[in-house]
C-alpha positions, 0 to 999 in steps of 0.5 A: 968217268965212263958213261954207258949212255952218251949224256948228250943222247940221253938229254935228247931222248928225254926231250923227245919223250917230253914232246911226245908226252905233250903231243899225246894230249892233242889226240885225246877224245874228250870231245866225244859224248857218252853213248848208250847201246841202241838197237832196232829192226827194219822190215819192209813188206814182211822181209828184212831190209838188208843193207838199208841205212838208218841215220839219226840226227839230234833234234837239240843241236850237235851232240859233240863239237864235230857234229856227229850223227848216229847211223847203222846198216840193217843186217840180213836178219833185219836188225841194226845196232846204232853207231856214233864213234865206233861200230855198235857203240850206240847214241848219246841220250837225247831226242832224234829224228830218224831217217831211213833209206835203202840204197842199191849201192852202199858206196854211192848210197844211190838210188834209194829203193824206197824212193826217198820217202823216208829220207827227208830231214825237213819231214823226218820219218819218226822221232826217237828218244834215247835214254841213259842205259840200253835202248831198243827202238820200236820195230820199223815195219813198212807194209804196202811199200813199192820197193824199187829193184836193184839196177842190173849189176848192182 
């Protein structure tokens, strides 16, 4: 009897496919918490705080087994969309401490143009509750703030 495919190669290929199917379960994302779209805005002295960094940490402990946080960068118009696992996916429902810093440099996150005043985990700037569904954080409007200029070359 003549085979179109070598039986030994077919057996090896089937074994390889079985191993790949088993391994695919190792990369599942069941550890992720469900997120809810969460947006807001930051204005400092009446102007958008472009490139400010917003971080929200859960007040009730880790939101998942990887201890993820929610974060966002403020856009040119002052708005932001929180991210946890993917850009703009939001935050899981819960109560959060909100921290804010306005780095001169996105890579090093230094220096904070707000002087660290709104970036103290021991004394959070504000508390936010995220509910199931779409969430809009109340506008953050800081006035009378001395904003440190970006250092030359930053």
